[in-house]
N, C-alpha and C positions, 0 to 999 in steps of 0.2 A: 121673889123671885130673880137670880142674876141676872143682868142682861148683857149683852155682847151687840157689839157692832164689829161688819168685817168690811172691810173698805177695799172694796176690788170682789166682780163676780166673772171669775175667769176659774178654770178648773179648781188653783189653790183656793179661792176665795169659798169656791160650794165644799169643797171637800170638809175643810174648814168650819163651815157656817154648821154640816148636817152633823160633825162630830159631836160639835157643841150643841145643839139641839137635840140632840139625841139623851145627851146627859145631863138637859133640865134645861138647859137654858133659853131665855127668850133672847132669840138671834134675830137680829138686820141687818142685810147685806146693802151695802152703798153702792152702786156701780156708774160710774161718768157716763157709758156710751147706751144705748137703746135697747141693747141684746148681753146675753149673759154665753159664756161660755169661753171668753178669749182666742185664744187662736184655734178652737175648735169650733168650724163654722159652717154652715149647711150654703152653697150656690147654686144658680140654676144655669145650666147651659144648654140651649137648644131641647128646654123644657125637660130636661132630666136633673134631679137632683142629688148635688157632686159633693163632696169636702173643697171647702177653696181652702182648708188650713191643715191642720194633723190630718191624714187618711189613715195612721195607723200604732200601736202600742208595741211593746216589747212584748212577748208572751213568756216571755221565760224569766220575767221578774211579777213576782208576783200579786202587789197591789193595783192595776190597771184591771186585770181580770177578774181579782179578786170580788172590787169594786160592781164591775158590771153584774157579775153574776149575782149579787145582794141585789141588786136594782132590776135582776129578771131579764136583762140582756143576752141576748144570745149573740156568742162569738162566733166570728168566721175567720177563716185565714189564706193567706194569697195561694195563687196557684204556684205551680212549680216551674212557672216559664224565672228564668236568670237574667242576670243584670249584665251589663257591659259597661268597657270603657271605651269613648270616643277617644282616642289618643294616633298618635303620627298617622293619620290620613282613615283609619279604619276603625269600625266598632267590634273592640277585642273582649270576648270572654272573660269576665271580671274573675281570678285565681282564687284560690284560699288565701285567706290572707287575717290578720286580726288586725282591724283596723286600719287595712293596709301595707302592716308589715307582713311579710310573704311567710307562708308556714310552711311551704314546698315550692322550693327552689326549682325542679325541673317542670312543673305546674304552672311556675311564673313562668320559665323559657316559652313555654309552649304556646303561652298566647300572642307574644309581640310587644308586649306594650314597654319593655325596655330596650332599648338600643345595645349593640355589642358591649360597651363598654361599661354603660350601667348595669347590663346583667353581670360581668364578668365582679363589679363593684359588690356588687350584691352576696354572690357567691364566695368573697375572702370579706366575710363578713367579722368583725371586730366586737365582740361583748363589752358591753358596758355599764359592769358594776354601778349599782345605784343607792351607793349607801346613807345612811340617816336622809335629812332635811332633802327632799328633790321639788322643793316647790317651785326653784326659781328655774327647772328644767322645760321646755319645752317638747310635744308629742315632734315635731318636726325635728329637732336638734337632736334627741335621744336616737330616733329614728334612725335618720342621716350618719350618727355616730356608728353605727353598727353596719349597715347595709348602705348606705352611701345615698346623693342628692337628690338623683330617678327614683329611687325608689318612694320617695318624698312627695318631688312634684308630683310624678302619671300614679299614686295608687293614693297616700296617705291625703295628698290634700286634694283628690276629689271627695274621698270619705270624710273627711272632718267637714268637710263645704256643705254638703249636705246633709250634715247633723247640727252643726253649729251657724253656718255662713261665717267661717272663718277662716283664717291662715295657719297652717301648721307651725310654725314657727313663732307663732304668737298665743298659742293656749297652751295653759297646766299639761302636761304628761299627768300631774296626781288628780286633777280634777275632771281632766275630758276623757281621761283614756288609763283609768289607776291600774288596768289587769297588765299592763305592758309592761308598767317597771319594773316587776318582776322578772320577765319573761325575757326585757332584751338583755340582763346583765347573767344568764345562763348560755354555757357551751351550746345545749342542743336548745336552739329557740324554736320550740314544737310544743301542741297542745296534741293528747290523742284526737287520733283520727273517731268520730261516731258512728255507732256501733246501732243496728236495733234501730226499733222505732224511736227517735225523739219527738218532742213536742215540737210545732212549727216556729222558729224564733220571730215572729209576727203576729197579734192579731187584731183584726177590724169590726165592725160591724155592718152586717147587710144592711144597707142604708147611706152607711157613712156615720165616722165617730164622732158627728156632731151631737149624733143621740144621745154620747155619754153626760155632759153636761144637761141637756134637756132634760135628763131622768132626772139628772140627782134636783134641777130646781123643782121638778113638780113633785118628788120626796117632800123639798124642805117647804113648798108651800101645804103639803096633805099635815107635815107636821106641827105648821102653824109657823114659820118661820117667814117674815116679810123678805121679797127684795123689790128693792128700787131702783127703778134705770133712769137715767138723766139725772142721777144727781152726783154731782163732782163736789168732794171734798175739800177743801183748802185748807184746812189748816186745824190744827191736833191739840189741844195742852191737856193740861191736870189740873182735874179738881176734887181736892182731896184725893180719896181713894181711887177715885173715877176718873173719866176720861171726860173732854165734852171738845162737839168734832164740830165746825164750819162748813157748812154746806152752802151750795148752791140755791139750797129752799128754805134754808134754818140750822138752826144748833139740833144738836143729838147729844143726847148723855149716853154714860154707859159703865156698867161694872169692869168690863175685861176689854180689850180694842185687838183685835187682829188686821195686820197690813197685808194687803196680799195681791199687793200694785207692784208694776214693774221698778225698776232701782232710782230711774231720777223722783218717779212722783211719790216712791218710798221717804225717800231721803228727804223732801219739803215736806211732809207731813211728821218726820221724828227727830226737825230741825231743833225742835227745844223739847223733847220729851226724851229723845237719845242722840245727841247731838256727834256723840263718837261712831254711833252707827250711821248716819247720817252722812257724813262726812267719806265714810266707805263707800257709801251705796251711792256715792254723787260723783264716786272713781270710776263707775264702774260701766264700761261702754259696751252699745249693743249694736249690733248690725242689720242693716234693713233688706227686706228682699220682697221681689214680686214672683207671681204665683200665677201662670197662663193655664188655662184652662180652655182645650179646643176641642170640636167636634168636629166629627168628617163622617158623610154618609159612605157607608160600609163596603157598597156597590160600587162607587167612584173609583176608575180603574188607576188614578192616580193614588190610592192609598193603599190597598190590599195588598199589593207588591211588593210597597217600599216598607209596610211596615209589620208583615209577616218574616220577623224573622225569630223568633221564638222567646225572646226578651223581653222581658217586665220593662225595660226604659235601661237608659243610659246614664254615666256621669261624665264629666268632661274637668279636663284638668285644668288648672288654670294657666299652665305653661304653655297649651294650644291656642289660649287666645279670642277663646270665642267666645258669644254675648250669653247664652245662658250657661249654667253651670251642673245644669242635670235636667233628663224629660223622663216623667214615669209614662208609661201605655197604662194607665190605669185600665182599658178594656181586657188586657193581658193578664195583667196581673189580680182583677177582681173577678171573679165572676158577676158578680153581683151586679158591677156595673155594666158589662155585655150584658147582661140582662135587662138593666134597666134602660141601656141607649137603643135595643128594638129597633137594627137597621142602623145605628151609628157607633163609631169608634172614639171613645172620646179619652184625649189625655191629655199630660199638661209638661209644661217646662218650669223650669224654676231659673231666677235671674238674683244676682245680687250678693257680693260678699263685702265682710266690714272694709269699711273704708271706700267704696265703691258706690255710695250714695248718688253722684250726682248722675251716676250712669243708669239711675232709677227716675230722673226729673224729667221724664220726657213721655208725653202723650201716651196714653193704653193703646190707640193704636202703633206707634213705635215699637213697643215692645211686644205687640203681634207680631209684626211685622220681623223683627228680630229674632222668635222665637221660628217661625216658619222659616226661614230664610237659615237657619242652622241646623234644622230639621232637614230641608233639603238637599243640605250636602251632606248630613250624617246619614240619611237613609235613604234617598232618592225621592220624598215625597213630595210628590207637583200637585197634588189636591188641595183646593182653594177649602176653608172651615164652613163648616153650616154657622159655625157660632162660636165666640170668643167672649171671653171673660176673663179679667183683671184683677186679680185680691191681690192688693196692697200691705204689706205688712212692714211697717216704720218703726224702726228701733224694736222689730220684734223677737232677734235672739239676743243675747247676752254671752257676752266673750267673757270666758275666763281665763283670765290672764296668769302668767305665771308669780304664783303666793295665792290664787285665788280663797285656795281651801283656808287661809293664815288669816286672807282678810275676812272670812264668814265665822272664821273662829270669833274674832274681835269684835264683828257685828252682833252675833249671838250672847253676845259675854256686855258690853253692852244696854243691848232690850233687856236681858235679864234681871237687868237693876233697878226696871221699873216695873211693878208688880201689875199685874193685870194685862200685860204687851206682851204681842207674839208677834214674828213678819215670817211669811213665807212666801213660795212663787218658783220660780223658774233661775232667780238669782241666786241661788244658793247651792243647792246639791244637785242639778242636772236639769235641763230642758227635757228629757222624755216626759211622758205622761205618766210613769207610774213614780218617776223620781220627783215629780212633783204633787202626787198624791201623797207620798210621805213627807213631803216637807209639811205641806197641811198637816197631815196627822202629827207630827211632831209639833207645830205650834199651841195645836187645839189642846194634847197631851201636857203641854207646860205649866197652860192655864186652869187646865183641872186638876 
């Protein structure tokens, strides 16, 4: 029987392992930490189990929803509460945009997000045909050329910050928001207004997204796969037609090898196997973020009025100089969170962008205080939380710099030169759950 080793038990590693197991391989997953799931993780705040990592996935891309249904997991969707942008001293309605690029300038004007000069520049938009290779164009530069800097500063930046924890002028247009490339060159920057009953944009799981990797892990074990935690892989080498991995508990041998770890760890493992891929991966930057989950008593007079804004949360443009970059009112966004709270209102804040690692190198209580201070100024919230939990994701989000897609092509070409080797994860084709699943399936298919 073909034996496969999968390094990393995040979503990518688990999905690749599942596909290989289904194809009849003997699979062993090696995970350096004591838990599977990567950035899908459960936490407890005031006795309520919630996500302290990713809380949702795209519903209109099929990989994640199809996998959940295959595992027998029922999906849920956010409420109709809408998002805000905290900018220019107020919580303002988020207008209709494509990752911050405005689709309705009258709607944008009504929100007050832009000042008069910024709005005037946006109205005098300049189409930006992006012919040929646009890999070296950033999202921010492309949108600013058409709509002006303030659209980037107050709309694109907070939206991209929520997805990548990065900066619009350092993220590749083709890699991060490829659907924008064609629209920016058109005379009319518009997409059809949705009509009828469209599927929700996002999907979640009642009780938390952390249940998705937990279900995959349970499925793998039922199929006979092994998942070994607290097992660090320190080196990998070829041995004839197979591979030998040096781990913290001994050597492992296999016919197939999937490396499903973040870029830096992957670069170390691939140094001898695929040196060109290793060099590319070593150059990939990551951003660190922290999530602060807060629970408040619903009947506290300092809570109810402040948070009753009909919103699912708000984004914060970096130009406004706040500590937090976003807040999600989980109790308003997800019915299951409100029900699980039973007298508690649970929300969370997000802090940290690429290059701001030093701002997170403070005690947990400092991040909680910073979050409460910004929440108080944004909403008027004066209550003290019943409980607070800080989850840090050091080096959690890869930064797709201009030229990223070309780098990924070079990585895959290098890896393809090593029979039996594949790579997958958020470092390649997208940071969202469906994109990571697709990356894992591509890796498994290449080996099969």
